[in-house]
Each structure stands twice: as C-alpha cells, then as structure tokens.
C-alpha positions in Angstrom: 120.6 84.4 127.3 121.5 83.5 123.7 120.6 85.9 120.9 116.9 85.9 120.0 115.2 86.4 116.7 112.5 89.1 117.4 109.8 90.3 115.0 108.3 93.7 115.0 104.9 93.5 113.2 104.2 96.6 111.2 101.3 98.4 109.6 101.6 98.2 105.8 103.7 101.0 104.4 105.7 101.7 107.7 108.3 99.0 107.5 111.2 101.4 106.6 110.2 103.7 109.6 110.1 100.8 112.0 113.5 99.6 110.7 115.0 103.0 111.3 113.5 103.0 114.9 115.1 99.6 115.6 118.4 100.8 114.3 118.2 103.9 116.5 117.8 101.4 119.4 121.2 99.9 118.5 120.0 96.7 116.8 121.7 96.6 113.4 121.1 93.0 112.3 117.6 92.9 110.7 115.5 91.8 107.8 112.8 93.9 106.4 109.7 92.3 104.8 106.1 93.3 104.1 104.4 93.8 107.4 107.3 92.8 109.6 110.9 93.6 110.6 112.9 90.6 112.0 115.9 91.6 114.1 118.4 90.1 116.5 118.6 91.0 120.2 118.6 89.6 123.7 116.0 89.8 126.6 116.8 93.6 127.0 115.7 94.1 123.4 112.2 92.7 124.3 111.7 95.3 127.0 113.4 98.2 125.1 111.6 97.5 121.8 108.2 97.4 123.6 108.8 100.6 125.5 110.3 102.6 122.6 108.9 101.6 119.2 106.4 104.2 118.1 105.3 102.8 114.7 105.3 99.0 115.3 102.2 96.9 116.4 103.8 94.1 118.3 107.0 92.5 119.4 107.1 88.7 118.9 109.7 86.1 119.7 110.4 83.9 116.7 110.5 80.4 118.1 111.0 78.6 114.9 110.2 78.4 111.1 110.0 75.2 109.0 108.2 73.7 105.9 104.8 72.2 106.9 102.7 70.7 104.1 101.2 67.9 106.4 99.9 67.8 110.0 102.7 65.5 110.9 105.3 68.0 109.7 103.5 70.7 111.7 103.4 68.6 114.8 107.0 67.4 114.7 108.4 70.8 113.8 106.5 72.5 116.7 107.5 69.8 119.2 111.1 70.2 118.3 111.1 73.9 119.5 112.3 74.9 123.0 108.9 75.8 124.5 109.9 74.9 128.2 112.6 77.6 128.0 109.8 80.1 128.0 106.6 78.6 129.3 106.5 77.4 133.0 104.5 74.4 134.1 101.6 76.6 135.1 101.8 79.0 132.1 98.6 79.7 130.0 99.4 79.2 126.4 96.5 79.8 124.0 97.3 79.3 120.3 96.2 81.7 117.6 96.6 81.0 113.8 96.4 82.1 110.3 97.1 80.5 106.9 97.7 82.0 103.5 98.6 80.1 100.2 99.3 76.9 102.1 98.1 73.3 101.9 97.3 73.4 105.6 94.4 75.8 105.2 92.2 74.9 108.1 93.3 77.3 110.8 91.4 75.6 113.8 93.0 72.3 112.9 96.5 73.9 112.7 95.9 75.5 116.1 94.9 72.2 117.6 98.0 70.4 116.2 100.4 73.1 117.5 98.7 73.0 121.0 99.0 69.3 121.2 102.6 69.4 120.1 103.6 71.9 122.7 101.7 69.9 125.4 103.8 66.8 124.4 107.0 68.8 124.6 106.0 70.2 128.0 105.1 66.7 129.3 108.7 65.6 128.6 110.1 68.5 130.5 107.8 68.7 133.5 106.9 65.0 133.9 103.2 65.6 134.2 100.3 64.9 131.9 98.0 67.8 132.9 98.7 71.5 132.7 96.3 73.8 134.6 97.3 77.0 132.8 96.7 79.3 135.8 99.9 81.3 135.5 101.3 84.0 133.3 100.0 84.2 129.7 102.0 83.2 126.6 100.1 83.8 123.4 101.4 81.6 120.6 100.8 82.1 116.9 101.2 79.7 114.2 101.4 81.5 110.8 101.4 79.6 107.6 102.6 81.3 104.4 103.4 79.4 101.2 103.7 76.1 103.2 106.2 77.6 105.7 105.2 77.6 109.3 106.4 80.4 111.6 105.9 80.0 115.3 105.9 83.0 117.6 105.4 84.1 121.2 103.7 87.5 121.7 105.5 89.7 124.3 103.3 92.8 123.8 99.6 91.9 124.4 97.3 94.7 123.3 98.8 96.5 120.2 101.7 99.0 120.9 99.4 101.9 119.6 97.6 101.6 123.0 99.9 103.9 124.8 97.8 104.2 128.0 96.9 107.9 127.7 93.7 107.6 125.8 90.7 106.5 127.9 88.0 107.9 125.5 88.1 107.9 121.7 86.2 109.9 119.0 84.6 108.2 116.1 87.1 106.7 113.6 90.3 107.8 115.5 93.7 107.8 113.9 95.9 105.2 115.5 98.8 106.5 117.5 101.3 104.4 115.5 100.2 106.1 112.3 100.2 109.6 113.9 103.8 109.0 115.1 104.8 107.9 111.6 103.4 111.1 110.0 105.4 113.2 112.5 108.6 111.1 111.9 108.2 111.4 108.1 107.7 115.2 108.2 111.2 116.3 109.1 109.6 118.5 111.9 112.0 119.4 114.8 110.9 120.6 118.3 112.2 124.2 117.7 109.7 124.6 114.8 105.9 125.5 115.2 103.5 122.6 114.8 99.8 122.8 113.9 97.0 120.3 113.3 93.8 122.1 112.3 91.6 118.9 112.2 93.1 117.4 115.4 90.1 115.4 116.5 91.0 113.6 119.7 94.5 115.1 119.6 96.5 112.1 118.6 98.9 113.9 116.1 99.8 116.8 118.4 100.2 114.4 121.5 102.5 112.0 119.5 104.5 115.0 118.2 105.1 116.3 121.8 106.1 112.8 122.9 108.6 112.6 120.1 109.9 116.1 120.9 110.5 115.2 124.5 111.9 111.7 123.7 109.1 110.2 125.8 109.1 106.4 125.5 105.6 105.6 124.2 105.2 102.4 126.2 106.0 103.9 129.6 102.4 104.2 130.7 101.4 100.6 130.1 102.3 97.0 130.9 103.2 94.0 128.8 102.7 90.2 129.2 106.4 89.6 129.1 106.8 91.6 132.3 105.3 88.5 134.1 107.6 86.0 132.4 110.3 84.3 134.6 112.5 84.1 131.4 112.7 87.9 131.2 113.9 89.0 134.6 112.1 91.9 136.3 115.6 93.7 136.5 115.5 93.9 132.7 112.3 95.8 132.7 113.4 97.9 135.6 116.6 98.9 133.7 114.8 99.6 130.5 112.2 101.8 132.3 115.1 103.6 134.1 116.8 104.2 130.8 113.6 105.7 129.4 113.2 108.0 132.3 116.8 109.2 132.0 116.4 110.0 128.3 113.1 111.9 128.9 113.6 115.6 127.9 110.9 117.8 129.4 113.1 120.9 129.3 112.5 121.6 125.6 110.0 124.4 124.9 107.3 123.4 122.5 105.0 125.3 120.1 102.3 122.8 119.4 98.7 123.4 118.7 95.5 121.6 117.6 92.1 122.7 116.7 88.9 121.2 115.6 85.3 122.3 114.9 83.9 119.6 117.1 83.9 120.7 120.7 83.4 117.2 122.1 86.5 116.0 120.2 88.5 118.7 121.7 87.3 117.6 125.2 88.6 114.2 124.4 91.9 115.6 123.2 92.4 117.6 126.3 91.7 114.6 128.6 94.2 112.6 126.5 96.9 115.3 126.7 96.4 115.6 130.4 96.7 111.8 130.8 100.0 112.0 128.8 101.3 114.7 131.0 101.3 117.2 128.2 98.3 119.5 128.8 100.4 122.5 129.4 102.5 122.0 126.3 99.8 121.6 123.6 97.2 124.4 122.9 93.9 122.8 122.0 90.9 124.9 120.9 87.5 124.6 119.2 87.8 126.5 115.9 87.0 126.0 112.3 89.8 125.6 109.8 88.8 129.0 108.2 90.0 130.8 111.3 93.5 129.1 111.2 96.3 131.5 111.3 99.7 129.7 111.7 102.2 131.8 113.5 106.0 131.8 113.0 108.3 130.5 110.4 109.4 127.0 109.2 106.4 125.3 110.8 104.9 122.0 110.1 101.2 121.4 109.6 100.4 117.8 109.9 96.8 116.6 109.7 94.3 113.8 108.9 91.2 115.9 107.8 87.7 114.4 107.8 86.7 112.7 104.5 82.9 112.7 104.4 81.3 109.4 103.5 77.9 111.0 103.0 77.2 113.7 100.3 76.6 116.6 102.7 79.7 115.7 104.8 81.8 115.3 101.7 80.9 118.8 100.5 81.9 120.1 104.0 85.2 118.2 103.8 86.0 119.5 100.3 85.2 123.1 101.4 87.5 122.7 104.4 90.4 121.4 102.2 89.9 124.4 99.9 90.1 126.7 102.8 93.2 125.0 104.1 94.8 125.2 100.7 94.2 129.0 100.4 95.4 129.6 104.0 98.7 127.7 103.6 99.4 128.8 99.9 101.3 132.1 101.0 103.2 130.3 103.9 106.3 129.5 101.9 108.4 128.4 104.8 105.7 126.1 106.2 105.5 122.3 105.2 102.1 120.6 105.1 101.5 116.9 105.4 97.9 115.5 104.9 96.8 111.9 105.2 93.8 111.2 103.1 92.1 108.4 101.2 90.8 111.0 98.7 92.2 110.8 95.2 91.1 114.4 94.6 92.8 116.0 97.5 95.3 117.9 95.4 92.5 119.3 93.3 90.6 120.7 96.4 93.8 121.8 98.1 94.7 123.8 95.0 98.2 122.5 94.1 100.0 119.2 93.5 101.9 117.6 96.3 105.7 117.7 96.3 105.6 114.0 97.1 103.1 111.3 97.9 103.5 108.1 100.0 101.0 105.2 100.1 100.0 104.4 103.7 97.2 102.4 105.2 95.0 103.9 108.0 93.7 100.6 109.4 92.5 98.8 106.2 91.8 102.1 104.3 94.3 102.8 101.6 95.5 106.5 101.9 98.2 108.7 100.6 100.3 111.1 102.7 100.4 114.2 100.6 103.6 116.1 101.4 104.0 119.8 100.6 107.6 120.9 101.4 108.3 124.5 102.4 111.7 126.0 102.8 113.8 124.4 105.4 115.2 126.6 108.3 118.8 127.9 107.7 121.4 125.6 109.1 122.8 126.6 112.4 126.5 127.5 112.6 128.6 124.5 114.0 129.3 126.2 117.3 125.5 126.6 118.1 124.8 122.9 117.4 
C-alpha cells in the first residue's frame, strides 16, 4: 500500500507529547498543528498508532483536502477521492461534520452533500444504485476550517483514552490520556518511588505502571479498522505480537495511591486488577494529612479535588496546604499537580518551578511543576 497521511487528534496542549510518541514509533515525517499531528505511514502505522499512542484521542486517515466555498466544490472534491479503495460495497459509512469560519456553515447540509458524493463514487465502482450498509463501519468526517474541507476516515472508534481496563468511573474522572501525559512530562523513571495522594479511581498510578512496563495502552480493546479488508488481519496480529514482545513485567515498581474516599479506592482496585496491575500498585483509603512518602528521588503526581461549592472548596484548600507542608522538606522529590485553581501556589505554600497550560476536558488547568533534585547519574558500565 502507498504511504498514507494519518492524523492523530490531540487534546489541546498535548501536541508536542503526541509528536514525540509518534517519533518514538519511528514515524519522522509529521506536521504539528493545534489539536492534531499529521504524519506519514503505511497500514502498519494504523495498527501501531492505535495500540501505542497514550496521549492522542483518535487516528484518522486523511482522505483529502481541498477548498470548498460552494456545495458544488464540496461535492466534486469529495467525489474525486478514492473511497472504494477503503469502503466495500456493503460498508456502513455514516458522515459526521463540523464547520468553523467557513462559508459552508450548515453542518447537516455539508454531511448530506458528502454522503451523496461518496454514493456517486461508489456507484461508478460497484455498478449498483443501492448500498445496504450492513458490513463493517467506516465513520467519515467532513471538517471545514477557513473554507478548506478536510475529509477523514476514523480508524479508532471510541476515543483512545478508553483503554478497556475501566468498567466503573468515579465522579469527574481524569481521562487516561491526560494522566499518561502528566506522567510523561514528569521525568519519572520506574526505579523511582511514585505517589498519588488524591488518586480517585486510580488513573494516574495505573497509567504510570503501564508506562513503566511498556504496556501498549490499546492492547485490551478493539478498533473498527480491525474489520476493514484494506487493513489485513495480519497487520493487526503483527502489531499486537510486537506489543507483547516489548512488554516488560520484570521491572519492580514502587507505585502507591491513596484517597479519602473509600468507594473511589474500590473503583481504583477494580481498574488495577482489570489492567493486570493489582499486585504492583498499593492503593489505600487515607487522608492526605497521613501521607508519608518513602525513599528518595520520588515523584508525586496528582489531580487534587477542586471544590465547586464553598464547604468543598475549604476542604480542598486545606488539603493543598497539608500537601505543601508534607512535601516541603522532601528536597529530592518532584511534585506535579494538575489544577484549574489560580491560587494553587498560594495554598501549596511556594511558587512552582514551571507551569504548563493543559485542558482537562474543556476545563483550562495548569500543571504546576515543582522539581526536586534528580538522582545521581549512573556510571556508564551500570547503564
């Protein structure tokens, strides 16, 4: 198969991390834009990107891009693309759409035009005038931005943050993609202690353990593109085989999480068990005031509660003050806190070494980074 243009859609603020992940998979040719990283790969890249990317949302095939200020331009531009290379005669192909700063502002109308154009193209190929759409699913999106139409095919289905290990969720859970991003930004390594004192449903400790053991996050789920004839089953088998070969469960871990909410810890324990990590992560019901991090050069990575109501807010501020005083003397520990609060440094008791703007869903947050001393470099012969 010829080279494909693939798009990894990305939560705002994580573009550079996704670009690094794609590069680590061996795909060097890429363009980084707001909310997406476009890269070049073959059908193997579809499987490998879906299985491995920890901080992206979806992997799309870029079918084409062209100016479209009229419905005629949208119809002809869509019809010119090679849809039958991907969609079989019985394929189901719903069309989704969005439009921003474009003359073609009616999304339902654009969806209808794109659907009609694809049907016309398919009629030419298959010599039939009726498509039952009873086969594999091919979700198409038409995205209009500044009068440029981009047509894509979604290979992923439900967002990549759905790893398959979480059956239950607590209120306002942190997405797995964001939790993984926090760990990747922290410089934490598996030979260092790891603590999350507001762990909720356990997402950050679980993602840390998966990163430490090089566990491909998509191994426990399926993807629509696995049913597509254009991506042979052998491609997926090979990608999964590679992921199992690179899995490292022989690395000892020192990862713990705690939370004052007993029901949240129950959810966290169920998720850790489903991820095959229940023996590697210590999870306990405990208030932050009782936190006593052990060892040197550890990382504390957390997303503390931010009370919306007054009583809750006072509790949240008190917890941050306690965390600040507990971590203040730990000069070899680094602390990373994701919070929408503009007052976090005030309650924590000291200014952050560095702040990074991130979005938890639609909520603008900052990752407050407090760097401790790094562990001494190992002599070359030990590495």
